[in-house]
C-alpha positions in Angstrom: -10.8 -21.0 -55.9 -14.3 -19.9 -56.9 -15.8 -22.3 -54.2 -13.4 -20.9 -51.6 -14.3 -17.3 -52.3 -17.8 -17.4 -50.7 -16.4 -19.2 -47.7 -13.8 -16.5 -47.3 -16.3 -13.7 -47.7 -18.6 -15.3 -45.1 -15.7 -15.6 -42.7 -14.8 -12.0 -43.2 -18.4 -10.9 -42.6 -18.7 -13.1 -39.5 -15.5 -11.7 -38.2 -16.7 -8.1 -38.8 -19.9 -8.7 -36.9 -18.1 -10.5 -34.1 -15.8 -7.4 -33.8 -18.7 -5.1 -34.0 -20.5 -7.0 -31.2 -17.4 -7.0 -29.0 -17.1 -3.2 -29.5 -20.7 -2.6 -28.7 -20.5 -4.8 -25.5 -17.3 -3.2 -24.2 -15.6 -0.5 -26.3 -12.8 0.0 -23.8 -11.8 -3.7 -23.9 -12.3 -3.9 -27.7 -10.0 -0.9 -28.3 -7.4 -2.4 -25.9 -7.6 -5.7 -27.9 -7.2 -3.9 -31.2 -4.2 -2.0 -29.8 -2.6 -5.2 -28.6 -3.2 -6.8 -32.0 -1.5 -3.8 -33.7 1.5 -4.2 -31.4 1.8 -7.9 -32.2 1.8 -7.1 -35.9 4.7 -4.6 -35.6 6.5 -5.3 -32.4 7.8 -8.3 -30.5 7.2 -9.2 -26.8 9.9 -9.2 -24.1 9.2 -11.0 -20.8 11.3 -10.4 -17.8 11.0 -10.4 -14.0 10.7 -7.6 -11.5 12.9 -7.7 -8.4 10.0 -9.3 -6.5 9.7 -12.0 -9.1 6.6 -10.7 -10.9 6.7 -11.5 -14.6 6.5 -8.3 -16.6 5.8 -7.7 -20.3 6.9 -5.0 -22.7 6.3 -4.5 -26.5 9.4 -3.6 -28.5 8.9 -1.9 -31.8 12.2 -1.5 -33.7 15.8 -2.5 -33.2 17.3 -2.5 -29.7 20.5 -1.3 -31.3 19.0 2.2 -31.6 21.0 4.9 -29.9 18.3 5.9 -27.6 15.1 3.9 -27.6 12.0 5.6 -26.3 10.5 3.9 -23.2 6.8 4.7 -22.7 5.1 4.4 -19.3 1.3 4.4 -19.0 -0.9 5.7 -16.2 -3.5 4.4 -13.8 -6.1 2.0 -15.2 -4.3 1.8 -18.6 -1.6 -0.6 -20.0 0.9 -0.5 -22.8 -1.8 -0.3 -25.5 -2.4 3.3 -24.3 0.6 4.2 -26.5 -0.6 2.4 -29.7 -0.7 5.6 -31.8 2.4 7.0 -30.2 4.4 3.8 -31.0 3.2 4.0 -34.6 4.3 7.6 -34.9 7.7 7.0 -33.3 8.4 4.1 -35.6 7.4 6.2 -38.6 10.0 8.8 -37.5 12.7 6.1 -37.3 12.8 5.6 -33.5 12.6 2.4 -31.5 9.6 2.4 -29.1 9.2 0.2 -26.0 5.9 0.2 -24.2 5.9 -1.4 -20.8 2.9 -3.0 -19.0 3.3 -1.8 -15.4 3.0 -4.5 -12.6 -0.6 -5.7 -12.5 -1.5 -4.2 -15.9 -2.0 -5.6 -19.3 0.1 -8.8 -19.8 2.2 -8.2 -16.7 1.6 -10.3 -13.7 0.0 -9.2 -10.4 2.5 -8.9 -7.6 2.0 -11.2 -4.6 2.1 -8.3 -2.1 0.3 -4.9 -2.4 3.5 -3.0 -2.3 4.4 -4.5 -5.6 1.9 -2.0 -7.1 3.5 1.0 -5.4 5.5 3.8 -7.1 8.9 2.3 -5.9 7.9 -1.0 -7.5 7.0 0.7 -10.7 10.4 2.4 -10.7 12.0 -0.9 -10.1 10.1 -2.4 -13.1 11.7 0.3 -15.3 15.1 -0.7 -14.0 14.4 -4.4 -14.6 13.3 -3.5 -18.1 16.5 -1.6 -18.8 18.6 -4.5 -17.4 16.7 -7.2 -19.3 17.0 -5.4 -22.6 20.5 -4.1 -21.9 19.6 -0.5 -22.4 22.5 1.8 -21.5 20.6 5.0 -22.2 17.1 5.8 -23.3 14.5 8.5 -23.6 11.7 8.2 -21.1 8.1 9.3 -21.6 5.4 8.9 -18.8 1.8 9.8 -18.6 0.0 10.5 -15.3 1.2 7.9 -12.8 3.6 6.8 -15.4 4.9 10.3 -15.4 5.6 10.1 -11.7 7.3 6.8 -12.3 9.5 8.3 -15.1 10.5 11.3 -12.9 11.4 9.1 -10.0 13.5 6.8 -12.2 15.3 9.9 -13.6 16.1 11.1 -10.1 17.5 7.7 -9.2 19.3 6.9 -12.4 20.0 10.2 -14.3 22.9 8.6 -16.2 20.5 6.3 -18.0 17.9 8.9 -19.1 18.3 11.0 -22.3 15.2 13.1 -22.8 12.6 13.1 -20.0 9.0 13.8 -21.1 6.3 14.1 -18.5 2.7 14.1 -19.8 -0.1 15.3 -17.5 2.1 13.8 -14.8 1.3 13.1 -11.2 3.8 14.4 -8.7 3.6 18.2 -8.9 0.3 18.9 -7.2 0.1 19.6 -3.5 -1.5 16.9 -1.5 -5.0 17.9 -0.3 -6.6 15.2 1.9 -10.1 16.3 0.9 -9.4 16.4 -2.8 -7.8 13.0 -2.6 -10.8 11.6 -0.8 -13.0 13.0 -3.6 -10.7 11.4 -6.2 -10.9 8.1 -4.3 -14.7 8.2 -4.5 -14.8 9.1 -8.2 -12.4 6.2 -9.0 -14.8 3.8 -7.3 -17.8 4.3 -9.5 -21.0 2.5 -8.3 -23.3 3.7 -11.0 -23.2 5.0 -14.6 -23.7 8.5 -13.3 -20.6 8.1 -11.2 -18.7 6.5 -14.0 -19.5 9.5 -16.2 -18.0 11.7 -13.5 -14.8 9.7 -13.8 -14.9 10.0 -17.6 -15.3 13.8 -17.3 -12.3 13.9 -14.9 -10.1 12.0 -17.3 -11.2 13.5 -20.6 -12.1 17.0 -21.8 -12.2 16.0 -25.5 -13.7 12.5 -25.2 -12.2 10.1 -27.8 -15.4 8.0 -27.6 -19.1 8.9 -27.1 -20.1 8.8 -23.4 -22.6 6.0 -23.9 -23.5 3.4 -21.4 -21.2 0.7 -22.8 -18.2 3.2 -22.7 -18.8 4.3 -19.1 -19.5 0.7 -18.0 -16.2 -0.5 -19.5 -14.3 2.4 -17.9 -15.9 1.5 -14.5 -14.9 -2.1 -14.9 -11.4 -1.1 -15.6 -11.1 1.1 -12.5 -12.9 -1.2 -10.2 -10.5 -4.0 -10.9 -8.6 -5.1 -7.7 -5.2 -4.2 -9.3 -6.3 -0.6 -10.1 -7.8 -0.1 -6.7 -4.7 -1.4 -4.9 -2.5 0.8 -7.1 -4.5 3.9 -6.0 -4.0 2.9 -2.4 -0.3 2.2 -2.8 0.7 5.0 -5.2 -2.1 7.6 -5.1 -0.5 10.6 -3.4 0.3 13.3 -6.0 3.1 15.4 -4.4 6.2 13.3 -4.9 8.2 16.0 -6.7 7.3 19.1 -4.6 10.6 20.6 -3.4 12.6 18.3 -5.7 11.9 20.0 -9.0 15.4 21.4 -9.3 16.8 17.9 -9.1 15.0 16.7 -12.2 17.1 16.5 -15.3 17.9 19.7 -17.1 15.7 20.2 -20.1 12.8 18.0 -18.8 9.8 18.6 -21.0 6.2 18.8 -19.7 3.2 18.2 -22.0 -0.1 19.3 -20.5 -3.7 19.6 -21.4 -5.0 23.2 -21.0 -8.2 21.8 -19.6 -6.6 19.3 -17.2 -8.6 19.0 -14.0 -6.8 16.2 -12.2 -3.4 17.9 -12.1 -4.1 21.6 -13.0 -1.9 23.2 -15.7 -1.0 25.9 -13.1 0.9 23.2 -11.2 2.8 22.3 -14.4 3.7 25.9 -14.9 5.0 26.2 -11.4 7.1 23.0 -11.8 8.5 24.2 -15.2 9.6 27.4 -13.6 11.7 25.4 -11.0 13.1 22.6 -13.3 16.4 23.8 -14.9 15.9 24.4 -18.6 12.4 23.0 -18.6 10.0 23.4 -21.5 6.2 23.3 -21.2 3.9 22.5 -24.1 0.2 23.3 -23.3 -2.3 21.6 -25.6 -5.4 23.6 -26.1 -8.8 21.9 -25.8 -7.4 18.8 -24.2 -7.7 17.4 -20.6 -5.8 14.8 -18.7 -5.3 12.4 -21.7 -3.5 14.5 -24.3 -2.2 11.5 -26.3 -5.7 10.3 -26.8 -7.6 13.6 -26.9 -5.3 15.4 -29.3 -3.1 12.8 -31.0 -1.8 15.1 -33.7 -0.9 17.9 -31.3 0.7 15.4 -29.0 2.8 13.9 -31.9 4.2 17.3 -32.7 4.9 18.2 -29.1 6.6 14.8 -28.5 8.7 15.2 -31.6 9.9 18.6 -30.5 10.6 17.3 -27.0 12.7 14.3 -28.2 14.5 16.3 -30.9 16.3 14.8 -33.9 16.6 11.0 -34.2 20.0 10.0 -32.8 22.4 8.1 -35.0 22.3 4.4 -34.4 24.9 3.0 -32.0 24.9 -0.4 -30.3 23.1 -0.4 -26.9 24.8 -3.6 -25.9 25.1 -7.2 -27.0 21.3 -7.5 -27.5 18.3 -8.4 -25.4 17.0 -11.7 -24.3 13.8 -12.6 -22.5 14.0 -13.8 -19.0 11.0 -16.1 -18.3 
């Protein structure tokens, strides 16, 4: 045992410096890896197929017999690990959380055709998830492009959605060709200065220092072919204009007060048109409220979801379809 102790300590030190080196080289990728490791320690993986045959992945934390699991949809350039802190908080409150990797993101496969990265394809992925896991009814939370996905799914399948929570969601801002062209340029960063513009667009209260490694990692993420194709396929922001009254009664919007991508004024206008809507505005946060203000977001999400429902079986159980 005494001989093994130095070896164990050496291994721990080596592991620490390897982790430190990985973080210094690419903090964005390192944080994603840590988030995925956390998921694997507390959740299990479900694999299933989209209607086009693309293999999709979701992390499930908690029993699928929960009355209304919470399905979490990430935005552009992210993956299921975006919700690491939120999944932890939901589990601590007694809820089951399901974080989906959208087509072309995280551990999900890349569709063979570009339209597999479109908004309709993302909505179809949620339907495939619900079918594979045999979810009769669930709460649905979506951030940014994931918010547009969540809202469109709720319009198509209102009987399956309990609470609908849209976080800094795409879909409520008028389409402006010049503004979209500027967004398209910013999301193709060709230098560190341009990558810092992208960082400023996404974050008001930056969760990481805006150093070179951080902006380089962000640029790599956004310049990936899947992200670029997703912007081309799903980039228009006005999918809900004129349809706000059709969204589920009691839809909750959570918005950063300093949001610049989808201004909070657009959220206020949408909340005024959605029957029974509630709007939570988080001070000092921009487009990424769950990362910029995690404690404020936790409280707003808990208020949006309400009390934890009593457990009732969702169905005979879930099985992976490989």
